[in-house]
Structures are given as structure tokens and as C-alpha cells.
C-alpha positions as CSV (number, residue, x, y, z in Angstrom):
1,M,0.0,0.0,0.0
2,T,1.4,3.4,-1.0
3,E,2.2,6.2,1.4
4,V,-0.5,8.3,-0.3
5,T,-3.2,5.6,0.1
6,F,-2.2,5.2,3.8
7,T,-2.4,8.9,4.4
8,I,-5.9,9.2,2.7
9,N,-7.2,6.2,4.6
10,N,-5.9,7.5,7.9
11,L,-7.3,11.0,7.3
12,W,-10.7,9.7,6.4
13,I,-10.9,7.6,9.6
14,L,-9.8,10.6,11.7
15,I,-12.5,12.7,10.0
16,A,-15.0,10.0,10.7
17,T,-13.8,10.0,14.4
18,M,-14.7,13.7,14.6
19,M,-18.1,12.9,13.2
20,V,-18.7,10.3,15.8
21,F,-17.6,12.8,18.4
22,I,-20.4,15.1,17.2
23,M,-22.9,12.3,18.0
24,H,-22.2,13.0,21.7
25,L,-23.6,16.5,21.2
26,G,-26.5,14.9,19.3
27,F,-27.2,12.6,22.3
28,A,-26.9,15.5,24.7
29,T,-29.3,17.8,22.8
30,L,-31.8,15.0,22.0
31,E,-32.0,13.8,25.6
32,A,-32.2,17.3,26.9
33,G,-35.1,18.1,24.7
34,L,-37.0,15.0,25.6
35,V,-36.8,15.5,29.4
36,Q,-38.6,18.0,31.5
37,Q,-37.0,21.5,31.9
38,K,-36.2,20.8,35.5
39,N,-33.8,18.0,34.6
40,T,-32.0,19.6,31.6
41,V,-28.7,20.4,33.3
42,N,-28.6,16.9,34.8
43,I,-28.9,15.1,31.5
44,L,-26.4,17.4,29.9
45,F,-23.9,16.9,32.7
46,K,-24.2,13.1,32.4
47,N,-23.5,13.2,28.6
48,V,-20.4,15.3,29.1
49,I,-19.0,13.1,31.9
50,I,-19.9,9.9,30.1
51,L,-17.7,10.9,27.1
52,C,-14.8,11.7,29.4
53,I,-15.2,8.5,31.4
54,G,-15.5,6.5,28.2
55,L,-12.3,7.9,26.6
56,L,-10.2,7.5,29.8
57,T,-11.4,4.0,30.7
58,Y,-10.9,2.9,27.1
59,Y,-7.4,4.2,27.3
60,V,-6.6,2.5,30.6
61,S,-8.0,-1.0,29.8
62,G,-10.8,-1.1,27.3
63,F,-8.8,-0.9,24.0
64,N,-6.5,-3.8,25.0
65,L,-9.4,-5.8,26.4
66,M,-11.4,-5.4,23.1
67,Y,-8.4,-5.9,20.8
68,P,-6.1,-8.2,22.8
69,G,-4.1,-9.5,19.9
70,A,-3.9,-12.4,17.5
71,E,-3.0,-14.9,20.2
72,Y,-6.5,-14.6,21.6
73,A,-8.3,-15.2,18.3
74,G,-11.4,-17.4,18.7
75,G,-11.4,-16.8,22.4
76,I,-13.9,-15.4,24.9
77,I,-11.6,-12.9,26.7
78,G,-8.0,-11.6,26.4
79,F,-6.0,-8.7,27.6
80,S,-2.8,-7.3,26.3
81,G,-1.9,-4.8,29.1
82,F,-2.9,-1.4,30.4
83,G,-2.7,1.9,28.5
84,L,-1.6,2.3,24.9
85,N,1.4,0.3,23.6
86,L,2.5,2.0,20.4
87,P,4.5,-0.4,18.2
88,D,8.0,0.9,17.4
89,G,8.7,2.8,14.2
90,T,6.6,2.1,11.1
91,A,4.9,-0.9,12.9
92,G,2.6,1.7,14.5
93,L,2.2,3.7,11.3
94,S,2.3,2.4,7.7
95,E,2.8,-1.2,8.7
96,Y,-0.1,-1.3,11.2
97,A,-3.4,-2.9,10.1
98,D,-2.0,-3.8,6.7
99,G,-1.1,-0.2,6.1
100,K,-4.7,1.1,6.3
101,Y,-4.4,3.4,9.3
102,A,-2.2,4.1,12.3
103,Y,-2.3,2.7,15.8
104,Y,-3.4,5.9,17.4
105,T,-6.1,6.4,14.8
106,D,-7.4,2.9,15.6
107,F,-7.6,3.7,19.3
108,I,-9.3,7.1,19.0
109,F,-11.9,5.9,16.5
110,Q,-12.8,2.9,18.7
111,A,-12.8,5.0,21.9
112,M,-15.6,7.2,20.5
113,F,-17.7,4.1,19.9
114,A,-17.1,3.0,23.5
115,A,-18.4,6.3,25.0
116,T,-21.4,6.2,22.6
117,C,-22.6,2.9,24.1
118,A,-22.9,4.4,27.6
119,S,-24.7,7.5,26.3
120,I,-27.6,5.2,25.3
121,V,-28.2,4.3,28.9
122,S,-28.3,7.9,30.2
123,G,-31.5,8.8,28.4
124,A,-33.4,5.7,29.5
125,V,-32.7,6.4,33.2
126,A,-33.3,10.2,33.0
127,E,-35.1,12.2,35.6
128,R,-34.8,9.8,38.6
129,I,-31.4,8.2,38.9
130,K,-28.7,9.4,41.4
131,L,-25.8,10.9,39.5
132,M,-22.8,9.3,41.3
133,P,-24.1,5.7,41.4
134,F,-24.9,6.1,37.7
135,L,-21.3,7.2,36.9
136,V,-20.0,4.2,38.8
137,F,-22.1,2.0,36.6
138,V,-20.9,3.8,33.5
139,F,-17.3,3.3,34.5
140,L,-17.7,-0.5,35.0
141,F,-20.0,-0.9,31.9
142,V,-17.6,0.8,29.5
143,S,-14.4,-0.6,31.0
144,I,-15.5,-4.2,31.3
145,C,-18.8,-5.2,29.6
146,Y,-18.6,-3.3,26.3
147,P,-15.0,-4.3,25.4
148,I,-15.6,-8.0,26.2
149,T,-18.6,-8.3,23.9
150,G,-16.7,-6.2,21.3
151,M,-13.8,-8.5,21.4
152,W,-16.0,-11.5,20.6
153,K,-16.5,-10.1,17.1
154,W,-14.3,-7.1,16.3
155,G,-11.3,-8.3,18.4
156,G,-11.2,-11.7,16.6
157,G,-13.1,-13.7,19.3
158,W,-15.4,-16.6,19.1
159,L,-18.3,-14.8,17.4
160,N,-16.0,-13.7,14.7
161,E,-14.8,-17.3,14.2
162,L,-18.5,-18.4,14.1
163,G,-19.2,-16.1,11.2
164,F,-21.3,-13.5,13.1
165,V,-21.6,-10.2,11.2
166,D,-22.0,-6.8,12.7
167,F,-20.4,-4.2,10.5
168,A,-20.7,-1.1,12.7
169,G,-22.5,-2.1,15.8
170,S,-26.2,-2.7,15.7
171,A,-25.5,-5.4,18.3
172,L,-22.1,-4.6,19.7
173,V,-22.9,-0.9,20.4
174,H,-26.6,-0.2,20.2
175,S,-28.1,-3.4,21.6
176,V,-25.4,-3.6,24.3
177,G,-26.4,0.0,25.4
178,G,-30.0,-1.0,25.1
179,W,-29.6,-4.1,27.3
180,G,-27.9,-2.0,29.9
181,A,-30.7,0.5,29.7
182,L,-33.3,-2.2,30.1
183,A,-31.6,-3.6,33.2
184,A,-31.5,-0.1,34.7
185,I,-35.1,0.9,34.1
186,I,-36.3,-2.4,35.6
187,L,-34.3,-1.8,38.8
188,L,-35.1,1.9,38.9
189,G,-38.9,1.8,38.4
190,A,-41.0,4.4,36.6
191,R,-41.0,8.2,37.2
192,S,-43.6,9.3,39.7
193,G,-47.0,9.6,38.2
194,K,-46.1,7.9,34.9
195,Y,-48.4,4.9,35.3
196,T,-51.7,5.5,37.1
197,E,-55.0,3.6,37.6
198,K,-56.3,5.5,34.6
199,G,-53.5,4.4,32.3
200,V,-50.3,5.9,31.1
201,R,-49.8,9.6,31.8
202,P,-47.6,11.3,29.1
203,I,-44.7,13.3,30.5
204,P,-43.6,15.3,27.4
205,G,-40.2,16.7,26.9
206,H,-39.8,20.5,27.2
207,N,-37.9,21.4,24.0
208,M,-38.7,19.8,20.7
209,P,-36.4,22.1,18.7
210,L,-33.5,20.9,20.8
211,A,-34.5,17.3,20.3
212,T,-34.8,17.8,16.6
213,I,-31.3,19.3,16.4
214,G,-30.0,16.3,18.3
215,V,-31.4,13.9,15.8
216,F,-30.0,15.7,12.9
217,L,-26.6,15.8,14.6
218,L,-26.8,12.1,15.2
219,W,-27.8,11.4,11.6
220,F,-24.8,13.5,10.5
221,G,-22.5,11.7,12.9
222,W,-23.8,8.3,11.6
223,F,-22.0,9.0,8.3
224,G,-18.8,8.8,10.3
225,F,-20.0,5.9,12.5
226,N,-20.9,3.7,9.6
227,G,-18.6,5.3,6.9
228,G,-15.6,5.2,9.2
229,S,-16.2,1.5,9.9
230,V,-15.1,0.7,6.3
231,L,-11.7,1.3,7.9
232,S,-10.4,2.8,4.6
233,A,-11.3,5.5,2.2
234,D,-12.3,3.0,-0.5
235,P,-14.6,5.2,-2.7
236,G,-17.1,2.4,-3.6
237,A,-17.4,1.0,-0.1
238,V,-17.8,4.4,1.6
239,A,-20.3,5.6,-0.9
240,L,-22.4,2.5,-0.6
241,V,-22.4,2.9,3.2
242,F,-23.5,6.5,2.9
243,V,-26.4,5.6,0.7
244,T,-27.7,2.7,2.8
245,T,-27.3,4.7,5.9
246,C,-29.4,7.6,4.5
247,L,-32.0,5.4,3.0
248,G,-32.5,3.4,6.1
249,A,-33.0,6.6,8.2
250,A,-35.5,8.1,5.8
251,S,-37.6,4.9,5.4
252,G,-37.5,4.5,9.2
253,A,-39.0,7.9,9.7
254,L,-41.8,7.4,7.1
255,T,-43.0,4.1,8.5
256,T,-42.9,5.3,12.1
257,F,-45.0,8.3,10.9
258,M,-47.5,6.1,9.1
259,V,-47.8,3.4,11.8
260,S,-48.0,5.8,14.7
261,Y,-50.7,7.8,12.9
262,W,-52.7,4.6,12.2
263,R,-52.1,3.4,15.8
264,F,-52.6,6.6,17.7
265,K,-54.3,9.0,15.3
266,S,-51.7,11.7,16.1
267,L,-48.7,13.3,14.4
268,D,-46.2,12.7,17.2
269,H,-43.0,14.5,16.2
270,S,-40.9,12.7,18.9
271,M,-42.0,9.4,17.5
272,V,-40.8,10.3,14.0
273,L,-37.5,11.5,15.4
274,N,-37.1,8.1,17.0
275,G,-38.1,6.5,13.7
276,I,-35.1,8.1,12.1
277,L,-32.8,6.8,14.8
278,G,-34.5,3.3,14.6
279,G,-33.8,3.2,10.9
280,L,-30.2,4.2,11.5
281,V,-29.7,1.6,14.2
282,G,-31.3,-1.1,12.1
283,I,-29.1,-0.4,9.1
284,T,-25.8,-0.3,11.0
285,A,-25.1,-4.0,11.2
286,G,-25.2,-4.5,7.4
287,A,-24.6,-1.0,6.0
288,D,-21.7,-2.4,3.9
289,S,-23.6,-5.4,2.5
290,F,-27.2,-4.2,2.1
291,T,-28.3,-3.0,-1.4
292,P,-30.1,0.3,-1.5
293,G,-33.4,-1.5,-1.9
294,S,-32.8,-3.8,1.0
295,A,-31.6,-0.8,3.1
296,I,-35.0,0.8,2.6
297,I,-36.8,-2.4,3.7
298,V,-34.6,-2.9,6.8
299,G,-35.0,0.8,7.8
300,A,-38.8,0.7,7.1
301,I,-39.3,-2.4,9.3
302,A,-37.2,-0.8,12.1
303,G,-39.3,2.3,11.9
304,A,-42.5,0.3,12.0
305,I,-41.4,-1.5,15.1
306,I,-40.9,1.7,17.1
307,P,-44.6,2.5,18.0
308,F,-45.4,-1.1,18.9
309,S,-42.2,-1.3,21.0
310,V,-43.0,1.9,22.9
311,V,-46.5,0.6,23.7
312,L,-45.2,-2.7,24.8
313,F,-42.7,-1.1,27.2
314,D,-45.5,1.1,28.6
315,K,-47.7,-2.0,29.1
316,L,-44.9,-3.6,31.1
317,K,-44.5,-0.3,33.0
318,L,-40.9,0.1,32.0
319,D,-40.5,3.9,31.8
320,D,-38.0,5.2,29.2
321,P,-38.3,8.9,28.8
322,V,-36.4,9.1,25.4
323,G,-37.3,5.7,23.9
324,A,-33.8,4.4,24.0
325,T,-34.8,0.8,24.6
326,S,-37.1,0.8,21.6
327,V,-34.6,2.5,19.3
328,H,-31.3,0.9,20.4
329,L,-32.3,-2.4,21.8
330,V,-35.2,-3.5,19.7
331,C,-34.1,-2.0,16.5
332,G,-30.5,-3.1,17.2
333,I,-31.7,-6.7,17.5
334,W,-33.7,-6.4,14.3
335,G,-30.8,-4.9,12.4
336,T,-28.5,-7.7,13.5
337,L,-31.0,-10.4,12.4
338,A,-31.6,-8.5,9.2
339,V,-28.0,-9.1,8.1
340,G,-28.9,-12.8,8.0
341,I,-31.9,-12.1,5.7
342,F,-30.8,-9.3,3.4
343,G,-27.0,-9.1,4.0
344,S,-23.9,-11.2,4.2
345,G,-24.6,-13.2,7.4
346,K,-26.4,-16.4,8.3
347,F,-29.6,-15.9,10.2
348,F,-29.0,-18.7,12.8
349,T,-25.5,-17.4,13.5
350,Q,-26.9,-13.8,13.9
351,L,-29.5,-15.2,16.3
352,I,-26.9,-16.9,18.4
353,G,-24.9,-13.6,18.6
354,V,-28.0,-11.6,19.6
355,V,-28.9,-14.1,22.4
356,I,-25.4,-14.5,23.8
357,I,-24.6,-10.7,23.7
358,G,-28.0,-10.0,25.3
359,A,-27.7,-12.5,28.0
360,F,-24.2,-11.5,29.0
361,T,-24.8,-7.7,28.8
362,F,-28.2,-7.8,30.6
363,T,-26.8,-10.0,33.4
364,F,-23.7,-7.9,33.8
365,A,-25.7,-4.6,34.0
366,F,-28.4,-6.0,36.2
367,V,-25.9,-7.5,38.8
368,V,-23.8,-4.3,38.9
369,L,-26.8,-2.1,39.2
370,Y,-28.4,-4.3,41.8
371,I,-25.2,-4.2,44.0
372,I,-25.1,-0.5,43.7
373,K,-28.8,-0.2,44.5
374,K,-28.3,-2.3,47.7
375,A,-25.1,-0.5,48.7
376,V,-26.0,3.2,48.2
377,G,-29.3,3.3,46.3
378,L,-30.0,4.2,42.7
379,R,-33.0,6.5,42.9
380,V,-33.3,10.0,44.1
381,T,-35.9,10.9,46.7
382,E,-39.4,11.8,45.8
383,D,-38.8,15.4,46.8
384,M,-35.7,15.6,44.6
385,E,-37.6,14.1,41.7
386,R,-40.6,16.5,42.2
387,R,-38.3,19.5,42.4
388,G,-36.1,18.4,39.6
389,L,-32.4,17.3,39.5
390,D,-31.1,20.6,38.2
391,I,-31.8,22.3,41.4
392,T,-31.4,19.4,43.9
393,E,-28.2,18.0,42.4
394,H,-26.6,20.8,40.5
395,E,-28.0,23.9,42.1
396,M,-28.7,25.6,38.8
397,G,-31.3,26.0,36.1
398,A,-30.8,25.4,32.4
399,Y,-32.2,28.7,31.3
400,Q,-30.7,31.7,33.0
401,N,-33.2,34.2,31.7
402,I,-35.5,32.6,34.3
403,D,-34.6,34.0,37.7
404,R,-32.9,31.2,39.8
405,G,-35.0,31.8,42.9
406,N,-38.3,31.9,41.0
407,F,-37.3,28.8,39.1
408,A,-36.6,26.9,42.3
409,M,-39.9,28.0,43.8
410,A,-41.7,27.0,40.6
411,V,-40.4,23.4,40.5
412,A,-41.0,23.1,44.3
413,K,-44.7,23.6,43.8
């Protein structure tokens, strides 16, 4: 591989890394828009700290747990040491990864993925979880759980040997985050007043423009999320991934719109926003192998699933303020299985991957959160929840044009 090709490939992956970085702003604005005003600072704070924890823990142990080296190929777990171990000379540059990209480029691109996984959980547990116990969970989830499941496929582990396919993370990023979110909302319980004797009481978000901006930022970042996963600047491969990614998102939005209108007789904008994300999640596992036509079908089915999934979780009284479990867990499972129908994978192998990844991740998250719950508690007090976490945990409001004292009195009513 020529020096020019190496440079172009490396540059594209670094650009894609910056686009995935922007997804964290997308998650922050989306989740902030979909929560109540009194919890805006809290959700923004969590998204900022999650990124920082994710990057540092992935540096300390996650990268070498997820990519432990060829000697662990076909295995369940491996570890090649703490920190970054840059190979000497050109071994870490033009000779690394068959000359496609540099060692440091590999690390920073994958580190952004690791932090993304934890961001999925933050929205599902919004408005009633204690901040410090949640951050402890994030630390353990990103440093242990995520890289182990990632190693099974991307690090050359047993799922890779089995022939499991997950191009950019419908299972390994999105469903892993979704399983963690599911365990958390089971142990946390619903927000006060969400489920009543008269049925489900909607608790709408406070800022739909902010949520919409968040979805567009996420869609933009997904070009890097999927396009960068080509791991080269191959023109044909990157262009195909861009096309399938876009078509999946668009068809997901339209089917969510049609199904939700048929089901609820309402034009729910937040539902359509989640339809876009559901289409993106669904397309991610096979974005490199789906045809444009099959990408539309996969995204459309993902979007159609969203309204039914939201209703199902509400019937089970599993409260998810932003719909993360429907978008990332349910559509992540569908997208992974879809590779065995429309893409390059085998359905039964994809099913095995979904079941094993789900069982391990849910068990890990549930056990960790249960221990934290028994040790220090997970949920804020009723008074803190009623007044809002911005005032009770951060002592500030999100919008400073509202007088701080008046805002505190308003949320205390």
C-alpha cells in the first residue's frame, strides 16, 4: 500500500472520528429536549461526563481488552496490558493494520464508539437516577462489559470465528447499550405519576427544537459511525455505506410516521424522530452489504417496530423517557438479524450472537446495578424528583433568563 493511500485512509478515519464525536452532542441535545425542563442540566452533565469516562477507561484498559491481539483469536476474553502500547517505528504507522491506518487512529476511533454505548443508557434512566451511582455503573460498563462483547467479534473472538456479522455495531454498540438501559429501568422503576390507575400519563419533553437538532446531529455523525467502519477511504465501499445509511434513516422515519398515525391518530414528532434513529440503528449492522433497496426495507421495518415497542414497554410499566430501549435495543436486534436475511450473514448465526450478547450484557448490567442499589441506592428521593435534579443535584437551572430563585420555587410547587 502506497504512502498516499495510507495517508488518505488514515485521514478519512480521523474525520469519521470527529463525526462520531459530534454524535455525543447529538445525544446530549436529543435527551435534553425530551426531558422536563427541571432535569435539563442533569442530562447534559451526564452526557459530558460519560464521554470523558469512556475515553479514559478505554485508554486504561478497554482498548486492550477489546483488541487483545492475534494470540486470543477465537477466544472469549483476552488482555494485552494497560494503556496504549505504540509499536515501534513504522509498525505503529504504515505497517499497522495492513497499512490502512495508524495505531493511534485505531484507538481514538474505537474510543468514540465505547463512549457512545454508555450514552444510550443515560436517556433511558433520565429524571430519577442518582448521579454518582450512575457514573460508577458507566465506568464499569464501559471498561469491562462493552470491550468484552466487542472482542467477541471485532477483536477476533469466538463470534467472529463463528461467522457472526456486525459491520458497525447494531448489536455490539446499540443493543449492548439497550440491554444495559433495560436492566437499569427495571431496577429503577418508573417516574412518579407515569403509570396510574387511569393508564399511562404522558410526560412530554420540554424542548422539541433541541431534540430535533439532536437527531440531525446524530444522523450527521452516523455517516462517520458507519462510513468510518469501512476502515479505509475506499470510494465504492464508503459511498455505498453513505447511501444505505441515509435510505435506512429516511424509510424508518416514514414508516414510524404512518404506523403511529394509524395506531394513535396523532402526528407525534418525537415518535418520528425516534423512527429516524431506529432506521439508523437497524441499518448499522449491514450497511456495507445491504443493497439500497434492502436498506429501505430494513429501515422501514425498524421504523414500523418503534410505535409497537413503545406501547409494549409502557404496558410492562418500563419507563424510558427518550425511547432508548425501543430505538437501540429492539431495532438493534432487528438490524442484527436482518443481516442474515438481506445481508452477508447467516440468520441462525446472527440469532446466536443476539442471544449471547444480550444474556451477558443484561446479566452484567443487572448485577452491577443491583449491587449499587443495595449498597448506596439508585433512585433520588421523591422530593428531589418532584423539584427536579437541576436544582437538587446541580443547584442551577438550564435557562438563566429565568430567575434562579423563581425557578426553584416553581419546581417546588
